[in-house]
TORKOL-4160 file (C-alpha; in steps of 0.2 Angstrom, whole numbers, padded with zeros to 4 digits, m for minus):
192
<pt num="1" X="m0265" Y="0123" Z="0170"/>
<pt num="2" X="m0254" Y="0135" Z="0161"/>
<pt num="3" X="m0236" Y="0133" Z="0155"/>
<pt num="4" X="m0229" Y="0143" Z="0169"/>
<pt num="5" X="m0237" Y="0132" Z="0182"/>
<pt num="6" X="m0231" Y="0116" Z="0173"/>
<pt num="7" X="m0213" Y="0123" Z="0173"/>
<pt num="8" X="m0214" Y="0128" Z="0192"/>
<pt num="9" X="m0221" Y="0111" Z="0196"/>
<pt num="10" X="m0207" Y="0102" Z="0186"/>
<pt num="11" X="m0193" Y="0112" Z="0195"/>
<pt num="12" X="m0201" Y="0108" Z="0212"/>
<pt num="13" X="m0201" Y="0090" Z="0208"/>
<pt num="14" X="m0183" Y="0091" Z="0203"/>
<pt num="15" X="m0178" Y="0100" Z="0219"/>
<pt num="16" X="m0187" Y="0087" Z="0229"/>
<pt num="17" X="m0178" Y="0073" Z="0221"/>
<pt num="18" X="m0161" Y="0081" Z="0217"/>
<pt num="19" X="m0150" Y="0066" Z="0220"/>
<pt num="20" X="m0161" Y="0055" Z="0208"/>
<pt num="21" X="m0160" Y="0069" Z="0195"/>
<pt num="22" X="m0141" Y="0071" Z="0196"/>
<pt num="23" X="m0139" Y="0052" Z="0195"/>
<pt num="24" X="m0150" Y="0051" Z="0180"/>
<pt num="25" X="m0141" Y="0065" Z="0171"/>
<pt num="26" X="m0124" Y="0057" Z="0175"/>
<pt num="27" X="m0130" Y="0040" Z="0168"/>
<pt num="28" X="m0136" Y="0047" Z="0152"/>
<pt num="29" X="m0120" Y="0057" Z="0150"/>
<pt num="30" X="m0109" Y="0043" Z="0154"/>
<pt num="31" X="m0119" Y="0031" Z="0142"/>
<pt num="32" X="m0117" Y="0044" Z="0127"/>
<pt num="33" X="m0098" Y="0046" Z="0131"/>
<pt num="34" X="m0096" Y="0028" Z="0131"/>
<pt num="35" X="m0105" Y="0025" Z="0115"/>
<pt num="36" X="m0095" Y="0039" Z="0106"/>
<pt num="37" X="m0079" Y="0032" Z="0113"/>
<pt num="38" X="m0083" Y="0014" Z="0107"/>
<pt num="39" X="m0088" Y="0020" Z="0089"/>
<pt num="40" X="m0072" Y="0031" Z="0088"/>
<pt num="41" X="m0061" Y="0016" Z="0093"/>
<pt num="42" X="m0069" Y="0005" Z="0081"/>
<pt num="43" X="m0067" Y="0017" Z="0066"/>
<pt num="44" X="m0049" Y="0020" Z="0071"/>
<pt num="45" X="m0046" Y="0001" Z="0071"/>
<pt num="46" X="m0054" Y="m0002" Z="0054"/>
<pt num="47" X="m0044" Y="0013" Z="0046"/>
<pt num="48" X="m0028" Y="0006" Z="0054"/>
<pt num="49" X="m0030" Y="m0012" Z="0049"/>
<pt num="50" X="m0035" Y="m0006" Z="0031"/>
<pt num="51" X="m0020" Y="0005" Z="0030"/>
<pt num="52" X="m0009" Y="m0009" Z="0036"/>
<pt num="53" X="m0016" Y="m0022" Z="0024"/>
<pt num="54" X="m0015" Y="m0011" Z="0009"/>
<pt num="55" X="0003" Y="m0008" Z="0013"/>
<pt num="56" X="0005" Y="m0027" Z="0011"/>
<pt num="57" X="m0004" Y="m0027" Z="m0006"/>
<pt num="58" X="m0020" Y="m0034" Z="0001"/>
<pt num="59" X="m0030" Y="m0022" Z="m0010"/>
<pt num="60" X="m0022" Y="m0029" Z="m0026"/>
<pt num="61" X="m0021" Y="m0044" Z="m0037"/>
<pt num="62" X="m0009" Y="m0050" Z="m0050"/>
<pt num="63" X="m0013" Y="m0059" Z="m0067"/>
<pt num="64" X="0001" Y="m0071" Z="m0072"/>
<pt num="65" X="0002" Y="m0085" Z="m0084"/>
<pt num="66" X="0003" Y="m0103" Z="m0077"/>
<pt num="67" X="0021" Y="m0107" Z="m0072"/>
<pt num="68" X="0032" Y="m0114" Z="m0086"/>
<pt num="69" X="0037" Y="m0129" Z="m0075"/>
<pt num="70" X="0023" Y="m0141" Z="m0070"/>
<pt num="71" X="0023" Y="m0146" Z="m0052"/>
<pt num="72" X="0014" Y="m0160" Z="m0043"/>
<pt num="73" X="0006" Y="m0176" Z="m0049"/>
<pt num="74" X="m0012" Y="m0171" Z="m0048"/>
<pt num="75" X="m0018" Y="m0189" Z="m0052"/>
<pt num="76" X="m0008" Y="m0191" Z="m0068"/>
<pt num="77" X="m0015" Y="m0175" Z="m0075"/>
<pt num="78" X="m0003" Y="m0161" Z="m0081"/>
<pt num="79" X="m0008" Y="m0142" Z="m0079"/>
<pt num="80" X="m0009" Y="m0133" Z="m0096"/>
<pt num="81" X="0005" Y="m0121" Z="m0098"/>
<pt num="82" X="m0001" Y="m0103" Z="m0099"/>
<pt num="83" X="0003" Y="m0092" Z="m0114"/>
<pt num="84" X="0016" Y="m0079" Z="m0111"/>
<pt num="85" X="0009" Y="m0061" Z="m0108"/>
<pt num="86" X="0017" Y="m0049" Z="m0119"/>
<pt num="87" X="0020" Y="m0031" Z="m0114"/>
<pt num="88" X="0008" Y="m0025" Z="m0128"/>
<pt num="89" X="m0005" Y="m0037" Z="m0121"/>
<pt num="90" X="m0003" Y="m0030" Z="m0103"/>
<pt num="91" X="m0004" Y="m0012" Z="m0110"/>
<pt num="92" X="m0020" Y="m0016" Z="m0119"/>
<pt num="93" X="m0028" Y="m0024" Z="m0103"/>
<pt num="94" X="m0022" Y="m0008" Z="m0094"/>
<pt num="95" X="m0031" Y="0004" Z="m0106"/>
<pt num="96" X="m0047" Y="m0007" Z="m0107"/>
<pt num="97" X="m0049" Y="m0011" Z="m0089"/>
<pt num="98" X="m0066" Y="m0003" Z="m0085"/>
<pt num="99" X="m0066" Y="m0002" Z="m0066"/>
<pt num="100" X="m0060" Y="0013" Z="m0056"/>
<pt num="101" X="m0043" Y="0006" Z="m0051"/>
<pt num="102" X="m0024" Y="0009" Z="m0051"/>
<pt num="103" X="m0017" Y="m0003" Z="m0063"/>
<pt num="104" X="0002" Y="m0007" Z="m0064"/>
<pt num="105" X="0012" Y="m0018" Z="m0076"/>
<pt num="106" X="0027" Y="m0026" Z="m0069"/>
<pt num="107" X="0040" Y="m0040" Z="m0074"/>
<pt num="108" X="0053" Y="m0050" Z="m0065"/>
<pt num="109" X="0070" Y="m0046" Z="m0072"/>
<pt num="110" X="0083" Y="m0057" Z="m0064"/>
<pt num="111" X="0088" Y="m0062" Z="m0046"/>
<pt num="112" X="0106" Y="m0064" Z="m0051"/>
<pt num="113" X="0112" Y="m0046" Z="m0054"/>
<pt num="114" X="0127" Y="m0037" Z="m0047"/>
<pt num="115" X="0125" Y="m0018" Z="m0045"/>
<pt num="116" X="0140" Y="m0007" Z="m0045"/>
<pt num="117" X="0143" Y="0012" Z="m0041"/>
<pt num="118" X="0161" Y="0018" Z="m0040"/>
<pt num="119" X="0171" Y="0005" Z="m0030"/>
<pt num="120" X="0156" Y="m0002" Z="m0021"/>
<pt num="121" X="0146" Y="m0017" Z="m0027"/>
<pt num="122" X="0133" Y="m0028" Z="m0021"/>
<pt num="123" X="0132" Y="m0047" Z="m0020"/>
<pt num="124" X="0128" Y="m0055" Z="m0036"/>
<pt num="125" X="0111" Y="m0060" Z="m0030"/>
<pt num="126" X="0101" Y="m0044" Z="m0032"/>
<pt num="127" X="0084" Y="m0045" Z="m0039"/>
<pt num="128" X="0079" Y="m0033" Z="m0052"/>
<pt num="129" X="0060" Y="m0030" Z="m0056"/>
<pt num="130" X="0053" Y="m0019" Z="m0070"/>
<pt num="131" X="0038" Y="m0008" Z="m0065"/>
<pt num="132" X="0028" Y="0006" Z="m0072"/>
<pt num="133" X="0023" Y="0023" Z="m0064"/>
<pt num="134" X="0010" Y="0014" Z="m0054"/>
<pt num="135" X="0021" Y="0000" Z="m0047"/>
<pt num="136" X="0026" Y="0008" Z="m0031"/>
<pt num="137" X="0008" Y="0012" Z="m0026"/>
<pt num="138" X="0000" Y="m0005" Z="m0030"/>
<pt num="139" X="0014" Y="m0014" Z="m0020"/>
<pt num="140" X="0012" Y="m0002" Z="m0005"/>
<pt num="141" X="0030" Y="0004" Z="m0005"/>
<pt num="142" X="0035" Y="0022" Z="0000"/>
<pt num="143" X="0049" Y="0032" Z="m0008"/>
<pt num="144" X="0060" Y="0040" Z="0006"/>
<pt num="145" X="0071" Y="0050" Z="m0006"/>
<pt num="146" X="0069" Y="0054" Z="m0024"/>
<pt num="147" X="0053" Y="0052" Z="m0034"/>
<pt num="148" X="0043" Y="0039" Z="m0043"/>
<pt num="149" X="0044" Y="0035" Z="m0062"/>
<pt num="150" X="0034" Y="0046" Z="m0074"/>
<pt num="151" X="0023" Y="0039" Z="m0087"/>
<pt num="152" X="0034" Y="0047" Z="m0101"/>
<pt num="153" X="0050" Y="0039" Z="m0094"/>
<pt num="154" X="0041" Y="0022" Z="m0094"/>
<pt num="155" X="0034" Y="0024" Z="m0111"/>
<pt num="156" X="0051" Y="0030" Z="m0118"/>
<pt num="157" X="0060" Y="0015" Z="m0109"/>
<pt num="158" X="0072" Y="0026" Z="m0100"/>
<pt num="159" X="0085" Y="0017" Z="m0089"/>
<pt num="160" X="0080" Y="0023" Z="m0072"/>
<pt num="161" X="0080" Y="0014" Z="m0055"/>
<pt num="162" X="0072" Y="0015" Z="m0038"/>
<pt num="163" X="0084" Y="0007" Z="m0025"/>
<pt num="164" X="0078" Y="m0002" Z="m0010"/>
<pt num="165" X="0085" Y="0002" Z="0007"/>
<pt num="166" X="0098" Y="m0012" Z="0007"/>
<pt num="167" X="0105" Y="m0006" Z="m0009"/>
<pt num="168" X="0107" Y="0012" Z="m0003"/>
<pt num="169" X="0115" Y="0005" Z="0013"/>
<pt num="170" X="0128" Y="m0005" Z="0003"/>
<pt num="171" X="0132" Y="0007" Z="m0012"/>
<pt num="172" X="0129" Y="0024" Z="m0003"/>
<pt num="173" X="0134" Y="0021" Z="0015"/>
<pt num="174" X="0116" Y="0022" Z="0021"/>
<pt num="175" X="0114" Y="0040" Z="0014"/>
<pt num="176" X="0099" Y="0039" Z="0002"/>
<pt num="177" X="0100" Y="0058" Z="m0003"/>
<pt num="178" X="0117" Y="0053" Z="m0011"/>
<pt num="179" X="0109" Y="0041" Z="m0022"/>
<pt num="180" X="0098" Y="0053" Z="m0031"/>
<pt num="181" X="0103" Y="0056" Z="m0049"/>
<pt num="182" X="0118" Y="0044" Z="m0049"/>
<pt num="183" X="0123" Y="0032" Z="m0063"/>
<pt num="184" X="0126" Y="0014" Z="m0058"/>
<pt num="185" X="0130" Y="m0001" Z="m0068"/>
<pt num="186" X="0121" Y="m0018" Z="m0069"/>
<pt num="187" X="0131" Y="m0030" Z="m0079"/>
<pt num="188" X="0136" Y="m0020" Z="m0095"/>
<pt num="189" X="0121" Y="m0008" Z="m0093"/>
<pt num="190" X="0121" Y="0009" Z="m0086"/>
<pt num="191" X="0106" Y="0015" Z="m0076"/>
<pt num="192" X="0102" Y="0031" Z="m0067"/>
């Protein structure tokens, strides 16, 4: 048998069983489409979940000393209080950390601040936190107006602020673009 006879015989067999051939091709095509659709859906879900959890800070961890106040009985044993972490210690850790990661240094300032701009002022229970240039990224926040801190501003200790949306609503009548470059006061200190 030569090649031409084989092709002719195969085409005659397909013509003789046309319905079977069409059903077989449709089943194979439907199976491949289903598999591609399922794999695409799974990849989309994995990306969406990873993106959502990273926005909550799920891909980060914090190093803090043990609380200064000891809580709980723990069978009569008291937890050892951690040594305070100085800013210099945190900077050394940041410089020496050997893994490819984004590292941020932050400190809780106060939760009893009052911020003023012109005649507007907030309640006296505003929380102030100090962060470096990577703080926004590691916490999963996004800046709607303005920009993040630069490394130079952090190293020089410039008095700059990134306001949360509630602060913009109170001080700048829900207009974030008006807050850019303005100087506010927190207690006796001026920040911009």
